[in-house]
PDBQT receptor file of N, H, CA, C and O in Angstrom, charges set to zero:
ATOM      1  N   MET A   1      -2.859   9.908  13.571  1.00  0.00    +0.000 N 
ATOM      2  CA  MET A   1      -4.204   9.362  13.462  1.00  0.00    +0.000 C 
ATOM      3  C   MET A   1      -4.520   9.062  12.003  1.00  0.00    +0.000 C 
ATOM      4  O   MET A   1      -4.346   9.921  11.138  1.00  0.00    +0.000 OA
ATOM      5  N   GLU A   2      -4.970   7.880  11.736  1.00  0.00    +0.000 N 
ATOM      6  H   GLU A   2      -5.112   7.183  12.439  1.00  0.00    +0.000 HD
ATOM      7  CA  GLU A   2      -5.240   7.480  10.357  1.00  0.00    +0.000 C 
ATOM      8  C   GLU A   2      -6.727   7.285  10.135  1.00  0.00    +0.000 C 
ATOM      9  O   GLU A   2      -7.452   6.822  11.015  1.00  0.00    +0.000 OA
ATOM     10  N   ASN A   3      -7.162   7.648   8.941  1.00  0.00    +0.000 N 
ATOM     11  H   ASN A   3      -6.573   8.025   8.226  1.00  0.00    +0.000 HD
ATOM     12  CA  ASN A   3      -8.559   7.430   8.580  1.00  0.00    +0.000 C 
ATOM     13  C   ASN A   3      -8.647   6.140   7.779  1.00  0.00    +0.000 C 
ATOM     14  O   ASN A   3      -8.466   6.140   6.561  1.00  0.00    +0.000 OA
ATOM     15  N   ASP A   4      -8.924   5.053   8.464  1.00  0.00    +0.000 N 
ATOM     16  H   ASP A   4      -9.071   5.053   9.453  1.00  0.00    +0.000 HD
ATOM     17  CA  ASP A   4      -8.923   3.749   7.803  1.00  0.00    +0.000 C 
ATOM     18  C   ASP A   4     -10.120   3.573   6.869  1.00  0.00    +0.000 C 
ATOM     19  O   ASP A   4     -10.105   2.710   5.992  1.00  0.00    +0.000 OA
ATOM     20  N   ASN A   5     -11.160   4.395   7.059  1.00  0.00    +0.000 N 
ATOM     21  H   ASN A   5     -11.172   5.096   7.772  1.00  0.00    +0.000 HD
ATOM     22  CA  ASN A   5     -12.325   4.275   6.186  1.00  0.00    +0.000 C 
ATOM     23  C   ASN A   5     -12.011   4.790   4.795  1.00  0.00    +0.000 C 
ATOM     24  O   ASN A   5     -12.711   4.456   3.840  1.00  0.00    +0.000 OA
ATOM     25  N   ASN A   6     -10.970   5.597   4.667  1.00  0.00    +0.000 N 
ATOM     26  H   ASN A   6     -10.400   5.868   5.443  1.00  0.00    +0.000 HD
ATOM     27  CA  ASN A   6     -10.694   6.257   3.394  1.00  0.00    +0.000 C 
ATOM     28  C   ASN A   6      -9.656   5.519   2.574  1.00  0.00    +0.000 C 
ATOM     29  O   ASN A   6      -9.307   5.967   1.482  1.00  0.00    +0.000 OA
ATOM     30  N   LYS A   7      -9.154   4.400   3.070  1.00  0.00    +0.000 N 
ATOM     31  H   LYS A   7      -9.437   4.035   3.957  1.00  0.00    +0.000 HD
ATOM     32  CA  LYS A   7      -8.157   3.688   2.279  1.00  0.00    +0.000 C 
ATOM     33  C   LYS A   7      -8.343   2.189   2.380  1.00  0.00    +0.000 C 
ATOM     34  O   LYS A   7      -8.908   1.662   3.338  1.00  0.00    +0.000 OA
ATOM     35  N   LYS A   8      -7.847   1.528   1.356  1.00  0.00    +0.000 N 
ATOM     36  H   LYS A   8      -7.388   1.955   0.578  1.00  0.00    +0.000 HD
ATOM     37  CA  LYS A   8      -7.955   0.077   1.308  1.00  0.00    +0.000 C 
ATOM     38  C   LYS A   8      -6.536  -0.450   1.113  1.00  0.00    +0.000 C 
ATOM     39  O   LYS A   8      -5.852  -0.068   0.163  1.00  0.00    +0.000 OA
ATOM     40  N   VAL A   9      -6.103  -1.315   2.002  1.00  0.00    +0.000 N 
ATOM     41  H   VAL A   9      -6.658  -1.625   2.774  1.00  0.00    +0.000 HD
ATOM     42  CA  VAL A   9      -4.750  -1.850   1.911  1.00  0.00    +0.000 C 
ATOM     43  C   VAL A   9      -4.835  -3.314   1.503  1.00  0.00    +0.000 C 
ATOM     44  O   VAL A   9      -5.521  -4.115   2.138  1.00  0.00    +0.000 OA
ATOM     45  N   SER A  10      -4.126  -3.644   0.432  1.00  0.00    +0.000 N 
ATOM     46  H   SER A  10      -3.569  -2.993  -0.084  1.00  0.00    +0.000 HD
ATOM     47  CA  SER A  10      -4.100  -5.037   0.015  1.00  0.00    +0.000 C 
ATOM     48  C   SER A  10      -2.660  -5.461  -0.183  1.00  0.00    +0.000 C 
ATOM     49  O   SER A  10      -1.825  -4.685  -0.647  1.00  0.00    +0.000 OA
ATOM     50  N   LYS A  11      -2.383  -6.691   0.174  1.00  0.00    +0.000 N 
ATOM     51  H   LYS A  11      -3.062  -7.321   0.552  1.00  0.00    +0.000 HD
ATOM     52  CA  LYS A  11      -1.025  -7.188   0.015  1.00  0.00    +0.000 C 
ATOM     53  C   LYS A  11      -0.955  -7.995  -1.277  1.00  0.00    +0.000 C 
ATOM     54  O   LYS A  11      -1.819  -8.829  -1.548  1.00  0.00    +0.000 OA
ATOM     55  N   GLU A  12       0.072  -7.739  -2.062  1.00  0.00    +0.000 N 
ATOM     56  H   GLU A  12       0.774  -7.061  -1.842  1.00  0.00    +0.000 HD
ATOM     57  CA  GLU A  12       0.236  -8.466  -3.309  1.00  0.00    +0.000 C 
ATOM     58  C   GLU A  12       1.569  -9.190  -3.308  1.00  0.00    +0.000 C 
ATOM     59  O   GLU A  12       2.596  -8.632  -2.923  1.00  0.00    +0.000 OA
ATOM     60  N   LYS A  13       1.538 -10.429  -3.741  1.00  0.00    +0.000 N 
ATOM     61  H   LYS A  13       0.703 -10.883  -4.054  1.00  0.00    +0.000 HD
ATOM     62  CA  LYS A  13       2.780 -11.186  -3.841  1.00  0.00    +0.000 C 
ATOM     63  C   LYS A  13       3.508 -10.737  -5.100  1.00  0.00    +0.000 C 
ATOM     64  O   LYS A  13       2.982 -10.874  -6.205  1.00  0.00    +0.000 OA
ATOM     65  N   GLN A  14       4.702 -10.206  -4.943  1.00  0.00    +0.000 N 
ATOM     66  H   GLN A  14       5.129 -10.094  -4.046  1.00  0.00    +0.000 HD
ATOM     67  CA  GLN A  14       5.435  -9.676  -6.079  1.00  0.00    +0.000 C 
ATOM     68  C   GLN A  14       6.084 -10.794  -6.882  1.00  0.00    +0.000 C 
ATOM     69  O   GLN A  14       5.719 -11.028  -8.035  1.00  0.00    +0.000 OA
ATOM     70  N   TYR A  15       7.024 -11.470  -6.290  1.00  0.00    +0.000 N 
ATOM     71  H   TYR A  15       7.321 -11.280  -5.354  1.00  0.00    +0.000 HD
ATOM     72  CA  TYR A  15       7.643 -12.582  -6.991  1.00  0.00    +0.000 C 
ATOM     73  C   TYR A  15       8.333 -13.491  -5.993  1.00  0.00    +0.000 C 
ATOM     74  O   TYR A  15       8.584 -13.110  -4.850  1.00  0.00    +0.000 OA
ATOM     75  N   VAL A  16       8.631 -14.685  -6.438  1.00  0.00    +0.000 N 
ATOM     76  H   VAL A  16       8.427 -14.995  -7.367  1.00  0.00    +0.000 HD
ATOM     77  CA  VAL A  16       9.283 -15.656  -5.571  1.00  0.00    +0.000 C 
ATOM     78  C   VAL A  16      10.661 -15.933  -6.143  1.00  0.00    +0.000 C 
ATOM     79  O   VAL A  16      10.816 -16.223  -7.329  1.00  0.00    +0.000 OA
ATOM     80  N   GLU A  17      11.649 -15.839  -5.281  1.00  0.00    +0.000 N 
ATOM     81  H   GLU A  17      11.523 -15.604  -4.317  1.00  0.00    +0.000 HD
ATOM     82  CA  GLU A  17      13.027 -16.041  -5.717  1.00  0.00    +0.000 C 
ATOM     83  C   GLU A  17      13.556 -17.311  -5.079  1.00  0.00    +0.000 C 
ATOM     84  O   GLU A  17      13.499 -17.477  -3.861  1.00  0.00    +0.000 OA
ATOM     85  N   LYS A  18      14.066 -18.194  -5.899  1.00  0.00    +0.000 N 
ATOM     86  H   LYS A  18      14.113 -18.059  -6.889  1.00  0.00    +0.000 HD
ATOM     87  CA  LYS A  18      14.653 -19.425  -5.356  1.00  0.00    +0.000 C 
ATOM     88  C   LYS A  18      16.160 -19.347  -5.525  1.00  0.00    +0.000 C 
ATOM     89  O   LYS A  18      16.672 -19.194  -6.633  1.00  0.00    +0.000 OA
ATOM     90  N   LYS A  19      16.853 -19.455  -4.412  1.00  0.00    +0.000 N 
ATOM     91  H   LYS A  19      16.437 -19.579  -3.511  1.00  0.00    +0.000 HD
ATOM     92  CA  LYS A  19      18.301 -19.361  -4.441  1.00  0.00    +0.000 C 
ATOM     93  C   LYS A  19      18.859 -20.304  -3.395  1.00  0.00    +0.000 C 
ATOM     94  O   LYS A  19      18.519 -20.208  -2.216  1.00  0.00    +0.000 OA
ATOM     95  N   ASN A  20      19.711 -21.211  -3.824  1.00  0.00    +0.000 N 
ATOM     96  H   ASN A  20      19.987 -21.289  -4.782  1.00  0.00    +0.000 HD
ATOM     97  CA  ASN A  20      20.317 -22.176  -2.918  1.00  0.00    +0.000 C 
ATOM     98  C   ASN A  20      19.267 -22.977  -2.156  1.00  0.00    +0.000 C 
ATOM     99  O   ASN A  20      19.469 -23.337  -0.996  1.00  0.00    +0.000 OA
ATOM    100  N   GLY A  21      18.150 -23.252  -2.815  1.00  0.00    +0.000 N 
ATOM    101  H   GLY A  21      17.986 -22.960  -3.757  1.00  0.00    +0.000 HD
ATOM    102  CA  GLY A  21      17.108 -24.060  -2.172  1.00  0.00    +0.000 C 
ATOM    103  C   GLY A  21      16.191 -23.254  -1.284  1.00  0.00    +0.000 C 
ATOM    104  O   GLY A  21      15.197 -23.777  -0.781  1.00  0.00    +0.000 OA
ATOM    105  N   ASP A  22      16.514 -21.963  -1.080  1.00  0.00    +0.000 N 
ATOM    106  H   ASP A  22      17.322 -21.538  -1.489  1.00  0.00    +0.000 HD
ATOM    107  CA  ASP A  22      15.644 -21.128  -0.251  1.00  0.00    +0.000 C 
ATOM    108  C   ASP A  22      14.597 -20.460  -1.131  1.00  0.00    +0.000 C 
ATOM    109  O   ASP A  22      14.902 -19.998  -2.231  1.00  0.00    +0.000 OA
ATOM    110  N   THR A  23      13.396 -20.412  -0.657  1.00  0.00    +0.000 N 
ATOM    111  H   THR A  23      13.148 -20.787   0.236  1.00  0.00    +0.000 HD
ATOM    112  CA  THR A  23      12.337 -19.729  -1.388  1.00  0.00    +0.000 C 
ATOM    113  C   THR A  23      12.006 -18.441  -0.658  1.00  0.00    +0.000 C 
ATOM    114  O   THR A  23      11.634 -18.458   0.515  1.00  0.00    +0.000 OA
ATOM    115  N   LYS A  24      12.143 -17.329  -1.357  1.00  0.00    +0.000 N 
ATOM    116  H   LYS A  24      12.445 -17.315  -2.310  1.00  0.00    +0.000 HD
ATOM    117  CA  LYS A  24      11.824 -16.037  -0.757  1.00  0.00    +0.000 C 
ATOM    118  C   LYS A  24      10.621 -15.457  -1.474  1.00  0.00    +0.000 C 
ATOM    119  O   LYS A  24      10.597 -15.376  -2.702  1.00  0.00    +0.000 OA
ATOM    120  N   THR A  25       9.645 -15.062  -0.718  1.00  0.00    +0.000 N 
ATOM    121  H   THR A  25       9.664 -15.128   0.280  1.00  0.00    +0.000 HD
ATOM    122  CA  THR A  25       8.465 -14.431  -1.295  1.00  0.00    +0.000 C 
ATOM    123  C   THR A  25       8.466 -12.963  -0.903  1.00  0.00    +0.000 C 
ATOM    124  O   THR A  25       8.539 -12.618   0.276  1.00  0.00    +0.000 OA
ATOM    125  N   PHE A  26       8.385 -12.115  -1.904  1.00  0.00    +0.000 N 
ATOM    126  H   PHE A  26       8.326 -12.396  -2.862  1.00  0.00    +0.000 HD
ATOM    127  CA  PHE A  26       8.383 -10.679  -1.638  1.00  0.00    +0.000 C 
ATOM    128  C   PHE A  26       6.954 -10.178  -1.715  1.00  0.00    +0.000 C 
ATOM    129  O   PHE A  26       6.252 -10.387  -2.703  1.00  0.00    +0.000 OA
ATOM    130  N   ILE A  27       6.545  -9.515  -0.653  1.00  0.00    +0.000 N 
ATOM    131  H   ILE A  27       7.116  -9.345   0.150  1.00  0.00    +0.000 HD
ATOM    132  CA  ILE A  27       5.172  -9.028  -0.579  1.00  0.00    +0.000 C 
ATOM    133  C   ILE A  27       5.205  -7.501  -0.561  1.00  0.00    +0.000 C 
ATOM    134  O   ILE A  27       5.941  -6.895   0.218  1.00  0.00    +0.000 OA
ATOM    135  N   SER A  28       4.414  -6.899  -1.412  1.00  0.00    +0.000 N 
ATOM    136  H   SER A  28       3.816  -7.391  -2.045  1.00  0.00    +0.000 HD
ATOM    137  CA  SER A  28       4.315  -5.445  -1.386  1.00  0.00    +0.000 C 
ATOM    138  C   SER A  28       2.928  -5.057  -0.909  1.00  0.00    +0.000 C 
ATOM    139  O   SER A  28       1.937  -5.729  -1.195  1.00  0.00    +0.000 OA
ATOM    140  N   GLU A  29       2.885  -3.967  -0.181  1.00  0.00    +0.000 N 
ATOM    141  H   GLU A  29       3.690  -3.421   0.051  1.00  0.00    +0.000 HD
ATOM    142  CA  GLU A  29       1.613  -3.507   0.348  1.00  0.00    +0.000 C 
ATOM    143  C   GLU A  29       1.093  -2.411  -0.571  1.00  0.00    +0.000 C 
ATOM    144  O   GLU A  29       1.789  -1.434  -0.848  1.00  0.00    +0.000 OA
ATOM    145  N   VAL A  30      -0.125  -2.583  -1.034  1.00  0.00    +0.000 N 
ATOM    146  H   VAL A  30      -0.690  -3.376  -0.809  1.00  0.00    +0.000 HD
ATOM    147  CA  VAL A  30      -0.718  -1.612  -1.937  1.00  0.00    +0.000 C 
ATOM    148  C   VAL A  30      -1.812  -0.869  -1.195  1.00  0.00    +0.000 C 
ATOM    149  O   VAL A  30      -2.723  -1.474  -0.630  1.00  0.00    +0.000 OA
ATOM    150  N   GLN A  31      -1.706   0.462  -1.206  1.00  0.00    +0.000 N 
ATOM    151  H   GLN A  31      -0.966   0.954  -1.665  1.00  0.00    +0.000 HD
ATOM    152  CA  GLN A  31      -2.722   1.269  -0.550  1.00  0.00    +0.000 C 
ATOM    153  C   GLN A  31      -3.503   2.044  -1.596  1.00  0.00    +0.000 C 
ATOM    154  O   GLN A  31      -2.927   2.727  -2.443  1.00  0.00    +0.000 OA
ATOM    155  N   GLU A  32      -4.811   1.929  -1.525  1.00  0.00    +0.000 N 
ATOM    156  H   GLU A  32      -5.278   1.374  -0.837  1.00  0.00    +0.000 HD
ATOM    157  CA  GLU A  32      -5.671   2.669  -2.436  1.00  0.00    +0.000 C 
ATOM    158  C   GLU A  32      -6.476   3.664  -1.621  1.00  0.00    +0.000 C 
ATOM    159  O   GLU A  32      -7.187   3.299  -0.685  1.00  0.00    +0.000 OA
ATOM    160  N   PHE A  33      -6.351   4.924  -1.994  1.00  0.00    +0.000 N 
ATOM    161  H   PHE A  33      -5.773   5.221  -2.755  1.00  0.00    +0.000 HD
ATOM    162  CA  PHE A  33      -7.090   5.959  -1.282  1.00  0.00    +0.000 C 
ATOM    163  C   PHE A  33      -8.319   6.346  -2.088  1.00  0.00    +0.000 C 
ATOM    164  O   PHE A  33      -8.249   6.548  -3.301  1.00  0.00    +0.000 OA
ATOM    165  N   ASN A  34      -9.438   6.446  -1.396  1.00  0.00    +0.000 N 
ATOM    166  H   ASN A  34      -9.494   6.282  -0.411  1.00  0.00    +0.000 HD
ATOM    167  CA  ASN A  34     -10.673   6.856  -2.059  1.00  0.00    +0.000 C 
ATOM    168  C   ASN A  34     -10.693   8.375  -2.153  1.00  0.00    +0.000 C 
ATOM    169  O   ASN A  34     -10.410   9.072  -1.178  1.00  0.00    +0.000 OA
ATOM    170  N   LYS A  35     -11.030   8.881  -3.333  1.00  0.00    +0.000 N 
ATOM    171  H   LYS A  35     -11.260   8.315  -4.125  1.00  0.00    +0.000 HD
ATOM    172  CA  LYS A  35     -11.113  10.327  -3.512  1.00  0.00    +0.000 C 
ATOM    173  C   LYS A  35     -12.412  10.832  -2.884  1.00  0.00    +0.000 C 
ATOM    174  O   LYS A  35     -13.452  10.183  -2.990  1.00  0.00    +0.000 OA
ATOM    175  N   PRO A  36     -12.345  11.988  -2.234  1.00  0.00    +0.000 N 
ATOM    176  CA  PRO A  36     -13.584  12.591  -1.732  1.00  0.00    +0.000 C 
ATOM    177  C   PRO A  36     -14.510  12.924  -2.900  1.00  0.00    +0.000 C 
ATOM    178  O   PRO A  36     -14.069  13.032  -4.044  1.00  0.00    +0.000 OA
ATOM    179  N   GLU A  37     -15.777  13.080  -2.602  1.00  0.00    +0.000 N 
ATOM    180  H   GLU A  37     -16.136  12.992  -1.673  1.00  0.00    +0.000 HD
ATOM    181  CA  GLU A  37     -16.766  13.321  -3.647  1.00  0.00    +0.000 C 
ATOM    182  C   GLU A  37     -16.437  14.578  -4.447  1.00  0.00    +0.000 C 
ATOM    183  O   GLU A  37     -16.570  14.593  -5.671  1.00  0.00    +0.000 OA
ATOM    184  N   ASP A  38     -16.012  15.622  -3.760  1.00  0.00    +0.000 N 
ATOM    185  H   ASP A  38     -15.904  15.609  -2.766  1.00  0.00    +0.000 HD
ATOM    186  CA  ASP A  38     -15.796  16.902  -4.434  1.00  0.00    +0.000 C 
ATOM    187  C   ASP A  38     -14.336  17.105  -4.825  1.00  0.00    +0.000 C 
ATOM    188  O   ASP A  38     -13.897  18.237  -5.029  1.00  0.00    +0.000 OA
ATOM    189  N   TYR A  39     -13.600  16.030  -4.927  1.00  0.00    +0.000 N 
ATOM    190  H   TYR A  39     -13.957  15.111  -4.761  1.00  0.00    +0.000 HD
ATOM    191  CA  TYR A  39     -12.173  16.137  -5.230  1.00  0.00    +0.000 C 
ATOM    192  C   TYR A  39     -11.941  16.808  -6.573  1.00  0.00    +0.000 C 
ATOM    193  O   TYR A  39     -11.131  17.729  -6.678  1.00  0.00    +0.000 OA
ATOM    194  N   ASP A  40     -12.646  16.352  -7.598  1.00  0.00    +0.000 N 
ATOM    195  H   ASP A  40     -13.303  15.603  -7.513  1.00  0.00    +0.000 HD
ATOM    196  CA  ASP A  40     -12.432  16.880  -8.945  1.00  0.00    +0.000 C 
ATOM    197  C   ASP A  40     -12.794  18.354  -9.031  1.00  0.00    +0.000 C 
ATOM    198  O   ASP A  40     -12.090  19.134  -9.673  1.00  0.00    +0.000 OA
ATOM    199  N   GLU A  41     -13.890  18.736  -8.384  1.00  0.00    +0.000 N 
ATOM    200  H   GLU A  41     -14.461  18.103  -7.863  1.00  0.00    +0.000 HD
ATOM    201  CA  GLU A  41     -14.293  20.146  -8.423  1.00  0.00    +0.000 C 
ATOM    202  C   GLU A  41     -13.265  21.014  -7.715  1.00  0.00    +0.000 C 
ATOM    203  O   GLU A  41     -12.918  22.090  -8.203  1.00  0.00    +0.000 OA
ATOM    204  N   ALA A  42     -12.782  20.559  -6.579  1.00  0.00    +0.000 N 
ATOM    205  H   ALA A  42     -13.064  19.685  -6.183  1.00  0.00    +0.000 HD
ATOM    206  CA  ALA A  42     -11.780  21.323  -5.842  1.00  0.00    +0.000 C 
ATOM    207  C   ALA A  42     -10.491  21.412  -6.646  1.00  0.00    +0.000 C 
ATOM    208  O   ALA A  42      -9.822  22.446  -6.655  1.00  0.00    +0.000 OA
ATOM    209  N   PHE A  43     -10.154  20.331  -7.313  1.00  0.00    +0.000 N 
ATOM    210  H   PHE A  43     -10.697  19.491  -7.305  1.00  0.00    +0.000 HD
ATOM    211  CA  PHE A  43      -8.933  20.315  -8.117  1.00  0.00    +0.000 C 
ATOM    212  C   PHE A  43      -9.033  21.332  -9.247  1.00  0.00    +0.000 C 
ATOM    213  O   PHE A  43      -8.071  22.042  -9.541  1.00  0.00    +0.000 OA
ATOM    214  N   LYS A  44     -10.211  21.400  -9.883  1.00  0.00    +0.000 N 
ATOM    215  H   LYS A  44     -10.992  20.824  -9.644  1.00  0.00    +0.000 HD
ATOM    216  CA  LYS A  44     -10.405  22.349 -10.983  1.00  0.00    +0.000 C 
ATOM    217  C   LYS A  44     -10.325  23.786 -10.491  1.00  0.00    +0.000 C 
ATOM    218  O   LYS A  44      -9.873  24.674 -11.214  1.00  0.00    +0.000 OA
ATOM    219  N   GLU A  45     -10.771  24.011  -9.245  1.00  0.00    +0.000 N 
ATOM    220  H   GLU A  45     -11.138  23.290  -8.658  1.00  0.00    +0.000 HD
ATOM    221  CA  GLU A  45     -10.698  25.374  -8.711  1.00  0.00    +0.000 C 
ATOM    222  C   GLU A  45      -9.249  25.805  -8.527  1.00  0.00    +0.000 C 
ATOM    223  O   GLU A  45      -8.896  26.947  -8.820  1.00  0.00    +0.000 OA
ATOM    224  N   TYR A  46      -8.407  24.888  -8.041  1.00  0.00    +0.000 N 
ATOM    225  H   TYR A  46      -8.693  23.960  -7.803  1.00  0.00    +0.000 HD
ATOM    226  CA  TYR A  46      -7.012  25.228  -7.804  1.00  0.00    +0.000 C 
ATOM    227  C   TYR A  46      -6.201  25.245  -9.088  1.00  0.00    +0.000 C 
ATOM    228  O   TYR A  46      -5.279  26.046  -9.245  1.00  0.00    +0.000 OA
ATOM    229  N   TYR A  47      -6.555  24.351 -10.005  1.00  0.00    +0.000 N 
ATOM    230  H   TYR A  47      -7.304  23.700  -9.878  1.00  0.00    +0.000 HD
ATOM    231  CA  TYR A  47      -5.815  24.246 -11.268  1.00  0.00    +0.000 C 
ATOM    232  C   TYR A  47      -6.796  24.326 -12.434  1.00  0.00    +0.000 C 
ATOM    233  O   TYR A  47      -7.214  23.302 -12.976  1.00  0.00    +0.000 OA
ATOM    234  N   PRO A  48      -7.157  25.544 -12.814  1.00  0.00    +0.000 N 
ATOM    235  CA  PRO A  48      -8.200  25.699 -13.834  1.00  0.00    +0.000 C 
ATOM    236  C   PRO A  48      -7.800  25.112 -15.182  1.00  0.00    +0.000 C 
ATOM    237  O   PRO A  48      -8.620  24.494 -15.861  1.00  0.00    +0.000 OA
ATOM    238  N   GLU A  49      -6.543  25.303 -15.572  1.00  0.00    +0.000 N 
ATOM    239  H   GLU A  49      -5.877  25.805 -15.020  1.00  0.00    +0.000 HD
ATOM    240  CA  GLU A  49      -6.122  24.841 -16.893  1.00  0.00    +0.000 C 
ATOM    241  C   GLU A  49      -5.163  23.678 -16.765  1.00  0.00    +0.000 C 
ATOM    242  O   GLU A  49      -3.978  23.860 -16.485  1.00  0.00    +0.000 OA
ATOM    243  N   GLN A  50      -5.683  22.491 -16.970  1.00  0.00    +0.000 N 
ATOM    244  H   GLN A  50      -6.646  22.344 -17.197  1.00  0.00    +0.000 HD
ATOM    245  CA  GLN A  50      -4.842  21.299 -17.005  1.00  0.00    +0.000 C 
ATOM    246  C   GLN A  50      -5.043  20.634 -18.346  1.00  0.00    +0.000 C 
ATOM    247  O   GLN A  50      -6.172  20.363 -18.756  1.00  0.00    +0.000 OA
ATOM    248  N   SER A  51      -3.938  20.373 -19.030  1.00  0.00    +0.000 N 
ATOM    249  H   SER A  51      -3.021  20.593 -18.697  1.00  0.00    +0.000 HD
ATOM    250  CA  SER A  51      -4.088  19.748 -20.335  1.00  0.00    +0.000 C 
ATOM    251  C   SER A  51      -3.537  18.342 -20.290  1.00  0.00    +0.000 C 
ATOM    252  O   SER A  51      -3.567  17.635 -21.297  1.00  0.00    +0.000 OA
TER     253      SER A  51
């Protein structure tokens, strides 16, 4: 089960390769996850000393 509200997926064209007259387009999928509101506070509780 996926929480689609918590992530944003965007497709980005990486590069186009031309070889022997063929054009290949490489697409990478980029997923961005939204941090919960209390993420930083929870992180500090688990890892008090981060430099």
